[in-house]
N, C-alpha and C positions, 0 to 999 in steps of 0.2 A: 643221253642227258637232254631234257628238255629245257629251254631258256625262252622266257618270255620278256620282251622289252616294250614298255609302255612309252611312246613317243618316238616319232622317226624323222625327226629333224637333226639337228647337228649332232648332239650327244647319242641318242638313239641310234641313228643310222651309221655313226662312226663306230660305235661299239659293236654294232651286229656285224659289220663288214671285218672288223679286227678278230672278233670272235671266230668267224668262219675260216680265217687265215690261219688262226692257232689250232682250230678243231674242225676237221672236215665232216665228221660223223654227228655232231650235235644238231638237234632238232631246234631251230631259231624261229621265233614269230614275233612279229612287230604289228602292234595296234596303235595307229595313228588317228587321232580325233579329226584332222583336218583331211580334205580330199587329195592332199599331195604328201608326197614323202622326199625327204632331203632337199628341200627347196631353198633357193638363195634368199632368205628373208632380208639379208642385209642390202640386197639389190633392189628391193621393192620400190623405195623412192625414185630411183633412177629409171625404172620401167615407167612410173608414171610421168616422168619428166621427159621421156622420149630418148633418152641417152643410151639405155638398153631397148632396143627396139624389137628384138625378138622374143614373143611371149615364152617359148619353150626354152629359153636360155635360165628361166628362172627356176625351172625344175629340172635338177641334175640327174635325177633317176626317177623311174616309175615302177609301180609294184612288178609289173613283167620284167623289166630290165634287172630289178633287184633279184629276182628269182632266177633268171637265166645266168646271171653272172655269179652270184652267191649262193645259189639254192637257200635263199631265205624267203619265208612266207610273209608277206606284207598285206596287211588288212587297213586300207585307208576308210576314213568315214566310220570308224569304229572307236568308240570311247569305252575305256574302262571306267566303270562307275563305283567298283568296289574291290578291294583286296582282302583276301581272308589269308593271313599269314600263317595261321595254325593249320588249316587244310591245304595250303599252298596252292591255292588257285585265285584266278580273277574273274570277276564279273564283267562281261562285255556287252555293250549295246550297239547293235547296227544301226547307225543314224540314218539310214536310207530305207530301212524296213521296219525299224522299232523292235525288231527281235532282240531278245537277250538270251545270253547263253555263258556257260562257264568253261575255264579252260584251265588245266594244272601246268604246273611248272617244276622243276628242281631248282632252278635258279631265276631270280626275277631282277631285272634291271628297270628302275624308274627314271624316266628322262621326260616327264610331261612339259616342261618348259614353263612359260609364264603368260599370263593374259594382260591386256590393257585395263588400267585402273578405270572404273566407272563411277564416279562419286555420285553421291545422290542429291543432284541439281535439278531445281525447276526446269522443265522443258528438254532434259537430256535424251528423252525417248524420240525425239524428231527424227523423221527419215533424212533429214538433210545433215545430220551429225555422223561421222563416220571414225573408225579407228584403223589404223595401219599396222597390223601385227602378222598378217598371214596373207598367202595368195588370194584367197577369196576375198578378203579386204580390198586388195588392190585393184581386183577385176571389178568389184561394186563400184569404187571411186571412179575408175576410168569410164565405166558405163554411164554413171551419173553425170559426170561431166560432159559426156558426148551427147547425151539425151536431153539435157537441160540447159544447153548454152551457158554453162557456167562462164563468168567473168572474173568473178571475185572470190577469194578463199580466205579463210581465217583459220590458222593453225594455233592451237592452244597447247602450249609446252615447249620449252626450249632446250630439251635434251638431243640426243643424236638423231632420232627420227623426226622430230620437230623441226630442227635447222635443215636436215637433208630434205625433207617435205617441202618447206619453204622454198628453198632453193630451186628444187624441181618444178614447182608450180610456175616460178619465174620463167625457167626455161620453156614452159609449156604456153608463155604468153599471158599469164592471168596476173591479175593484181592480188598482191598477198598481204595479210595482216600477220603478225606473229605477237601472241600474248603470253607473258610469262610471270607468274606470281612472285618469283624471286627478283632480285635487282640484277641479275645477269642470267644469260643463257650459258649452256655447257658448265654445269657445276663442277665438273672434274677439273677445271681450270680454277685459278685464283682470279679474284674480280679484276686485277689490273690485266692480266693476259685477255680475259674475256671481253674486255673494252676493245680490243682489235678486231673480235668477231662482231661485236655490234657496230662497228664501223663499216665492215664488209657487208652485213646484212643491210644496212641502210644505203650504202653505196649503190647497191644493185636494185634499189627501189622498194625494199621491204618496209612496211610501216611497223616499227618495232615498239611494242608496249610492254615496258618493264615495271615490276613492282606493283602489279595490279591483277587480281585473280578474277575467277568467274563467280558472278552471283546466280545468274539465271540466263535461259534461252526463251527467246519468244519469236514467233513466226507471224509473217504478214505476206500472204499471197506466196510469191517464188522466192521471197527474201526470209533469211533467218538472222536474228539479231543477237549479239552477244552483249549482256548487260554485265559491267565489271563491278567489283566491289566498291570502286570509287566513283562510280557513276557515270561512266563512259558507255556509250552505246556504238557498238561496232556492227554495221549491217555487210552480209555478204550472201553468197549464193550457196555456200555449203561450209561445213566446219569440220576440221580434223583435230580430234582429241588425242593428244599424246602426253598424258599426265603421269607417265611412268608405268610400271608394271608389278604384278602380284603374281606369287607362284600358284601355278594349278594344281594344288593338293587337296582340294576340299574332300576327294573321294577316298583319301587316306585317313581321315578323321577316326575311324573306328577300327583301324588296321592294327593297331598296336606299334605302329612305325613312329618314332619319336619326331614331332615337329616343334619348332620353337614359337614363341609368342606370335610371330608374323607369319606361320604357316610354313616356313622354309623346312626341309628335310635336314635333319642332322646327321652328319657322316662323319667317319674316321678319316685317317690318312690314306686309307685303302679304298676309299668311297664306299664302304660298307656301313648299312644303317644298324640301328641296334637290334635287329632281327636276323638271325642267321639266313644266309643264302640270298638276303635282298640288298641290292646295292641302288645307288641313286648318283646322277650327274646333271650338270648343266645348270639353267637358270633357277631351278626350284631347291638347290642346296645351299647349305652354308659352307663357307670355305675360309681358310686361313689368308688374312692379309700379311704378305711376307714382311711387311716393313714395321706395322704396329703390333704384330703377333697376336691380332684379335681376330675373333670369328667375324666374318661379314658375308656380304652376297655381292657377286660380280656378274650380272648377266651380259656376259660377252661371249661371242662364238669361240675365240681362242681357247679360254680356258675351258670351255664345255668340251671342245674335241680332245685337248689334253686328259681332262677327266675320264672321257669315254675309252680312251686307249688303256689307261691305268685300270679302271673298272674291268674291262675286258680279260686284261691279264689276271685279274684276281679271281674272275669268275671261271675262268678256263683252270686255273690252278697251277700252269705251267711254271710260274714263278710269282712271288709277291712283289708289287709295285706300289709306291708311295707317291701322292700328290702333295707337293711341297708348298702349295699356296700361289698366290698370283700377285704380280706387281700391278694389275690392272692398266696395263700398256692399252692405249687406244689412240686412234687418229680419225679425224673427220674432215671433210672438204666442205669448205664454204666458198663457192665460185671458184676463185682463182688462189685461193689460200688453203692451206693446212693447218690444223691446229691438232697437236699430240701432247700427251701425257704419260708419264710412267711413275710407278712410285706413290709416294704421297704428296699432297700440295702444301703450301703455306699454311693455310687455314686448318688442315689436319695437324701438322705438326705443333701449331698454337694450342690446339685444343687438347693434344696429348701431352703438352708440357715439356716438349723436347727443346733441348738447348741447341738451337740450329743457327745457322748463317746461310745467307742466300747470295748467289751471284746472278745478274742479269746483264747481258750484254746485247748489243745489236751488231750484226755482223752481214757478211754476203755469203751467198749460197755455193759461189766459186770465186776464183780470183777475180777482183774487181776490174781488171784490166782487160778480161776476155768478155766479149759481147754476150749479154743475157743475164748477167749476174742479178740476182734477186735478193731483197733484204730478208734477214731473218732476225727473230728476237728469241733468245734463249734464257731461260730461268732455271736454275738448278739450286737445290737446297741441300744441305749437308750437315750432319751432327757435329758439333764444335768439339766435342770430347773425343770421339772415335775418328772422326773425318769421313765416316762411312757416307756414301750419296744416299739420300733418303728418297729424292724424287726429281723430276725435271718436266718442264713444259717447253714446248718448242712451236713457233708459228712462222710461216712465211710462205711463199710462192713455189718454192723448190728446195729439195734437199732436207725436208723435215722428216720424212720418214727413216732414211738411214741414220740420222743422228739420234732420234728417239730409240730406235732398235739398239743403237751402241749404248746408250744411257741404260736401257732395260737390261742388257746383258751384264754391265758392270753392277747394277743393283742385284741382281740375281746372285752374283759371285761375292757379294758384299764388299765390292770395291770402294776404294778411298776417292775422294776428290782430287787428290794429287797424283792418281793413276791417269786422270787426263792429261797431264803433263807430258808423260812419257810415251803414250799409246802412239803407234804409227797409223795414220789414216791415208787411204789411199789419194795421191796427189797426182793431178794433171790439171792445166787452167780450165778446161771446160768441165770439171768435176767438183774440185775443192780448191783448197789454198794451202800452201806449204804450211801455215799454221792454221789448222782446221779451227773452225769455231769452238769444237769441243775442246782442243788444246788451248784455246783462249780462256774459256771458262777455268780450265786448270790454273792456268798463270794468274789470273784474277784472284783466285781462291788461295793460291801461294802466296801471293803478295797480301792478302788479306791476314793469312795465318802468322806470316813471318813479320808483320807490322810495316811494310813497305807502303801499303795502301790503308786508307781509312775511308769510308763511304757514308754517304747519307740517301734516304729515299723519300718516297712521297709522304711518308709520316711525318717527316721534318719540315716540310715546305710551309705550312701554316704558320709555325712558330718563326721562321726565317723571315718571312713576309711581314708579319706583324711586329716584330723587333728587329727590323732590318739596320737600324743605327748600331746594334750590338755586334754585327758580324760584316766581313767582306763578302759580298756576293758577287760572284765574277763569272762572266759567260765568255768562254774562250774561242767561240766561233768567229766567223768572218763576218764584217759588217753586213754583207748581202743575206747571210743567213739568219743574223739576229734581228734583222728588220721584218722578216717573214714571221717572226713569233718568237716570244721569249718569256721567261718567268718574271712576273712583277718584281722590282727592286733589284734585279741582277744587272749589273753594269758590263758593258761590252769592252773587254780587252783581248783582241785576237791573240791567239797563242804566240805567233811571230812576232808580236810586239811587247810581249810580256817583260823580258829581260829589260827593255828600255823603259818600261812604265812602272817598276817596282815602288817608285815613290809615291804612286797613287794608292798604295796599300798601306792600311794600319796593321803592322804585325803584332800589335797587342790584342788584336781581336781574332777570333777564329775565322778561317778562311774557307769558304764553300764555293767549289768551281763545277762548272758543266760545260759539255761541248755536245756535238751532234750524236755521237755514238759512245761515248766514254774513254776513246784512245787520247785524244788531244787534252782532256782534263786531266788524265792520268799524267802525261808528259808534264803538264803545267802544275800539277800537285808535286812532282819530283823537284822542278825547280823551286817552287815555294818553300818546300821542306827544308831547304837549305837556311830558310830564315824563320821558320817557325814549324813546331810539330804538330800544330793544331789546325791541319788542312784536310778537307774532306771532299772527295770526289763523288758526283751524284750517279747513282747506279743506273745504268742502261741508256744514258744520255738523252738529249732533248727530243729524239724522235720518239723514244719511250714514253717520255713525260706528255709529249703532245697528245697520244692516244689515250693514256690513263687519266688524264686531268682535263683536257680541253674538249673532249669529243662527247 
């Protein structure tokens, strides 16, 4: 059996090695457009920043090592320019010699990945504008910085690559501008959670420009200027464009392989295309969002590797494997903080018309009395009717990864928000708390469901301030905490004084309470519920409010 694989990075290389493990006699050939195979593209920004110092660490395999270990022929700098599914052959161009030849297959796996979006903007062909998509891009940027005494960089785009590149240019000692057309970076987060990322970027010296896109580029000497749609002029020594990706599938347009309107390859649950013996995986395919049950695209390495294993099983034919979709679980580091997400966010839940509830808590990464505890913010949304967890977002300096992975596992198994009440999480003071933050999310949700707790959020703040005489607005923090910052019109009554100051509260009016993290205000709300049912606790606490409203 002759198997040809188009693309030799995450999906293609993983599938090839899996096929070899299942079938020792199959003839396997990989054609990869770039000059490298199975490279660590997620590590490219960290090499630029000097965090990864060894250049060879980026290239996990070489054509020679792949041949010796797996007996697989790998041709780098070879681009498949056409696929003939009727004759079962591919047309290949050697990019080093420009020679063109054909190769026949019995089974074909397409894993071409994606390419950087290059919009038709005036000045975009400048040699001072770069992309960061593959190893070659990385080395070009590195050489340009070395050879041109670069001091200032402008990054356009606030997705994964954009924020990682911005951070690593800071590590390199450069001045950095980050421009994002949307009102937030990291759009997999809700805007409230992204506000913490904005703080971190600014804290470390990045000039962050949000809500403004690129109009044009212009050059003057060694400098290049980004002209924004709102009239700003940002001058720097080089520009990194990170405006998203598009599937690398132009070569398939006359192949008979079904593509959607955006050029993505349509596959079934077995990763098979509409053409017999042709499979596809990775950034260029459509997949199922496991929470919305809608077809989408998720260009992440994790799903690509899982798809590759499944496609390999089906190509070899030893068993039938199915891809069950993705939660789009992801995590990104911004200096000393991690930002993670799984499932759908609140914005998607609203767009889908889902009847949902949310829990937001501020917590510590481990027992607060043990040295080194770091703050965490957790936001989890769940279906009000079924109580199934829909998604979660977590940020903080420590312990983010293990908790987002726990949430992802529960979502994958259709877990209930109340499962978080019962799950045992590993506890010792250096690692966690006796009541893990995820347990606390479950407790809060349980209180919401059974009516023990009522909450309010940012959407209520403007009304409360504007019509403050209609409400009791109470801040239960200490005077020292209150003086450092508070919500306008909220009165400071420390929790420990609350029972003695009940006379200051008009119980004919609704009562809204807040504290630093949400715990004291919950305790206060329970005291006040003895006198009124109309008591509401601010979700997330003042620490959450200060980031989402004041920064």
